N, C-alpha and C positions, 0 to 999 in steps of 0.2 A: 480644752482650749486655754484656759487661764492658768498660769503658773503663779501660785501664791508667793513664790520666792522672788519673782520679777514683777514689780508693779506696772500698771498701765503707763504711768508717767513717773520718770525718775527725775527728781529735783535735787539739786545741790543746795547746800546752805550758802549764805553770803561768805562765810569763812572759807568755803571750798572753792570759791571763784578764783580763776587764774589772776595772778597779780603782775604777770609779764606776758608780752606777746612773744611768739616763737618765730625766729627768722630761719626758715628752712634752707636758705642759701648757704648758711654756715656749715651744713652737713653735706652739701653737694660737692663732690670732687671736681666735676666739671661745672663751672658756674654759667649762668646765662650770659650771653654776649652783652657788652656794654651798650648803652644808648650812644648814638652818634650825632654830632652836630652836622646837619645836612649841608651847611656851607663849607665846612672844612673836611668832613669825612672822618674826623677824629673823635674819640670819646668826649662826651660833654663834661664840662667841669661843674663844680658846685656853684661857682659864680654865675655861669650861664643858666643853670637850672633855677638859681635863686631869683632871676628876673621874672620867672613865671610862677614858681611854687614857693611856699613858706620855707624859711631856712631850716627848721627842724625836720620838716618832711623831706627836704633834699638830703639831709644826713641819713635818714632812714632808707631813702631810695638807693643810695650809693653804698650802704653798709652790707657787705657780703660775708663778714666774719663774726659778728656778734650774735651768738645763738639766741639769747634772751634779752629783751628790752623792756625795762620797767614801764608799767602803765601809770601815768600820772594820777595822783589822788583825785583830782577834780573829774577826770574821766571815769575812774572807778566809781565815784559817787553817782555819776549819771547812769552808768551801767546798772547800778543796783535798782533803778526804777523799773527795769524790765528783764534784767538778768539775775541769776542764771536762767536760761530758757530750758524748757523740758525736753528730755529725751523720751520718746514715746514708743512703746511696743505696740505694733499694729496688729493686735490680736484679731480684730474684726476683719481686717483685710486678709489676713492669713486664712481665716475660716472661709471667707467668700471665695478665695482662690483654691481652697482645698489643697494647700501646699504644706509639705513638711518643713519648709523654710521658716526661719525666724526673721521677722522684718522689724527693723527699728528706723525711726526717723527723728532727726533733730529739727524741732519746730522753731523757726525764727520770726513768726508772724505776730507775736504777742506784744506789739507796740503800735502806736498810732500810724507810723509810716508803713506798717504792714509787711516789713521785710527785714532782712539782715543788714541792709545798707546803713542803718543807724550806727552800727558798730564802728565804722570808719568815719562817718559824717561828723560825729561828736569829737573824734580825735582831730580831724582836720580843722574843724571850727575852733577847737581849743588852741591849737598851735597858731592859727591866724590871729586870734585874740591876744595871745601871749606876745606876738610880734608887734602888736599895736596897729593892725590894719583896720581900715574902714569896713571892708567887706570882701566877698569872694564871688567869683563867677563859676558856672559849671554848665554841663549838658545833662540831659536825662532822656532815656529812651521810653521805657514803660511808665516812668514817672516816680518809681520807687526811690531812686537816688535823689531826685529833686525834692521829694517830700521829706526824706530823712534830713537832707541838708538844710532845708528851710526850718525844720524843727531845731536842729543844732545851732543854727545861726540866731534864731530867736532866743535861745537859751543864753547865748553869749552876747546878745545885742549887736550883731553884725548884719550889714546889708547883704542880701543874697539875690543874685541875678541868675536866672535859670533859662537856658536855651533848650526848649523841649522839641524833640523830633516831631515834625509837622503831623504825621499820621497819628501819633499818640496824642498830640495836643487836641486833635479833632475827635478821636475815639474815646478819650478819657477826660472829659471836662471836669468831673468831680475830683480826680487826682490833681488836676490843675488848681482847683479851688481850695484844696487843702493847703497847697503851697502858698497861695495868696493869703489864706487865713493866718498862716504863720509869718506873713510879712514879706514873702518873696515876690519879685517881679518875674513874670513868665512870658517868654517870647517864642512863638513857633519858629522852628528852624528847618530850612534856611530862611533868612529874613533879609529885609532891606536895611537893617540897622547896622550892618557891618560891611566892610569892603569885600571880605571873603564870601559873605552871604550873597551879595549882589552878583559876584562872579559865578558862583554855583548856580544861581537862578538863571543867569544869562545862558549858561551851558545846558542846564537841565530845567527848563521852565515848568515842567509838570511833575517834578520830583516830589515824592512823599517825604523826603528827607532821610537822613541816616545819622547814626551816632557819630560817624566821622565828620559829617557836616557840622553838627552841633558843637563838637569839640573845637573845630576851627573857629567858630564864631565866639565861643566862650573864651578861648585863649586870646583872640584879638581884643575882646572887650576888657579883659584883665590887664593886658600889657599896654593898653591905651588909656587906662584910668589910674590916676595916682592913688596909692593906698589900697590897691586891690591885688589879689593873687588868684590864680586859677586852681581849682581843686577837682579831682577826678574820682568817680565812683567805682572804678574797676581797672583792670589791666595792669596798672603800675604795681611795682613790688611793695611800696609803702602801704597800698590798700590791702593787698593780700596779707601783709603783716598784721594789720589791725583786725582783720577777719579771722585770725587764728584763734580768737576767743571761742569761736564755734567749735573747732576741732578739739581744743584743749579741754573745754567743758565736757564734750562728748567722751573723750578718752578717760577723764576722771570718773565720769558716771559709769562707763562700761567696766572700768577696772574695779570699781566699787562692788559690782555684782558679778565679777569674774566672767564678763562677756568679751569675746574676741570676734570682731567681724571678719568674715571671709571675703566679702565683696563690699566695696564702698563706692557709692554712685552720687554724682552731682551734675546739675545742669551747667552748661558752660557757654557763656557769651564772651565776656572779657576775661573771666576767670576768678572773680573775687570770692564767690560763694564756694566753688569747688576747691580753690586753693586754700581757703580758710578751714574748710571741713577736713581735708585730707592731711593738712600740715604735720601734726604730731605722728600720725600713722606713717606718712611718707618718711619722716625723720627716722623712725625705727627701721623702715625698709632700707634707707640709705646707709644706716649704721650697721646693718646686718643683724639686727636684733629680732626682727619679725618680718613676715611677708603678708601682703594683702593684694588682692586684685582690685584695681581702681579704674573706674569707668567714667569718662567725661561724655555727657550727652548733649548734643547740639541739634539745632533745627536743620532739616534737610534743605531748607531754603537759604541758609547761610552757613555752609559747612566748612569753616576755616581749618579745623584739624583734619577732617576726613578727606577733604578735596583741595585744600590749600597747599601752598608751598612754604618751606622753611627758609625765609630770606629776610633781609633788611627791608623795612617798609615804613612809610609815614604812618603815624598813629591817627592821623586825621585826613579828611578829604581835601582840605585847603592847603595841605603840605606846609604848615607853619610849625609843627611840633618836631621834636627830635625823631631820628630814625631808630626803630627797635627791631631786633631780630626776633621773628615770631612766625608762627604759622599764619598765613594771611591769604586773602582772596584778592588783594590789591586795594589800596586806599580809595580808588575810584569805584569800587563795587557798590552798586545800589541794590540792596536786598529788596525782595518783594514785601508788600505791606502785610506780613504775617502778624499774628496776634501776640507773639511773644516778643514784645518790643525791647525788652532788656537783653535779648540774645541776638539782636540785629547789628552785630559789630563785625567788621571785616577781618579782624585779627584776634590774637589770643595772647594772654599774659606771657611774658618772656620766660618766667619761671616754669609755667605749665608746658610751654612749647618745648623747652629744653628737656624736661622730665619725659614728655611724650616722645621726643626724638631719641632719647636714650632707651626707650622701651619699658619705662617704669610705670606707665599707665596706658590704658586703651581709650579709644574714642568710637562712638557710634552716632549716627544721625537718624532722626526720626521725623516723620511727617506730622503736620499739625492736627489732622483729623484723628489720627491714632492717639496723639497726645491728649486731646480733649476727651476721647473715649475713656482713657485711663483716668483722667481727672474726675470725670463724672462718676466712675465706679468708686474711686477713692472717697469722694465727697459723700456718697450715699452710705458708705459703711463706716467711715472714720469720723464723719461729722465736721470736717473742715473743708471749706471751699478753697482749693489751692490756686495760686497764681499760675498763669500759663507757663511761665519760665520754670517754676518748680515742677510742673506736671511732666516736663521732659524727664526728670529724674524718676518720677512715679512710673512712667511708662517703662523705663528700663528696669526698674525694680520689679514690676509686675512680670515682665518678660523673664527675668532671672528666676523669680519664684515659680513660674510655670514650668521652667526647665527642671527645677527641683522636683516638681510633681511628677514629671515624666521619668526622672531617673531615681527618685526616692531619696535623694541626698538631702540631709538636714543642714543645709548651709545657713549661716547668719548673714543677713543683708542689711546694710546701713545706707540710708540716703538722706540728703539734705532737703528739707521742706523750707525753702527760702522765704516764703511769705504767702499771704492770702490773696484771693482773687476777687474781692468784693468791688474793686474798681474796674474789673475786667468783664462786666456783664454784656458789653457790646460783643465781645468775642464769644461768650457763652450763648448769647442769642443767635449769633451766626451759626454756631454748631447745632443748637437745638432746632433751628429753622431749616437745617439742611443746606445752608448757603455757604458753608465753609468749604474752601477748596485747598488742594495741596499744590504748591509750586516748587519745582526743583529746577535750579538753573542748569542750562545745558553746558557741555564742555566748552562750546564756542563762546558762550557768555562769560564763563570764568576765565578763559584764556585771554579774552580781550582786556580785562582789568589786570590780570597777572602780568601780561606782556608790558604793562606800563610801570612795573616796579622800578625803583631807582637802581642804577647800576653801581653797586657797591661790592668791591673785592671779587 
């Protein structure tokens, strides 16, 4: 089972850490469609975005040509507290599955936030501080992004206001308390503290909330408070840029031991984890240097890639954000209260949407009971309790490894383990008690929200 030439965990030294982020758009011949101003229908300008986002982040958002962007020294110093993160050979999982496949995972849960989200949170907080802002506002689904941002804001002495999706706020009180411990204020969304929140509650009084709702509230709070800007934990190109440290480290570690993955798998909600993991590998694919099979895994209850449409849509339920061309279920789609809160977003990153539309990656959807079955199997043999979001990637990796068992192929599988599930015990309890159910929206439900897409072009 054990190959003495390949350690269980591959660590890089600090000197081997990436010093730049990789902008995959620079290698895309067909770029993602531009963000549009919903009032004019024209591409948004830097000045328009600057009213909502930090100036330096706006530059990163609009930059489609610079392949590598230097990581500021203060961010690199912060990264060194928990990076490089380990690339792990899942020897025990391979043995349990009796598969000839070689399975690797990049583990991003070795920090207090418990996830990969800290990679972008510290960058966005840094640029906010550099701009002289008082604080930032944001949304959070499962709570991982809110936790990471509260840590980053505490580090730079910034005020942090978090709008947390109502169902997660109620299911994950300890995640909420970590945010408050780091000084953040946390409001369940939708709330009565914003005009858009009041409007959503009037239309959907019994809603469990959604990331789209929480985004609308956070944007309103930022634009109505002097000295504040809004920051986002996924979807936007700037966020995927910061997360490329995941893929860059992975590529360096694999190259160091002569490992080439055949299949790369990541969970997909808004796209930050998957986009960060696959970036350097996709870059090779775009440049014709190598080929990889790349799989995005999403919940069957919120299947934006597998059942959505590729169209311009609002990034938020309150329709106050720019329009983005993406695979979407419609900004008014209200996902069921499934336990993978970080994947309950109606759309997908414009970068990943364009790559998927070009056939450069695949997508599958999985039901949550099967996801938790895979999570439990993984926890019992690999010793890490995975987050529900990460477990979607585990499920797909297990499925691919079992196919190898049937065919005898010795493929190398890489997946992203985005974080730990220690704040998700409500979900694990539901699974262990046999109370977890699977919900798949009907075509009629999806068409109702898709029919409400803005009429653009």
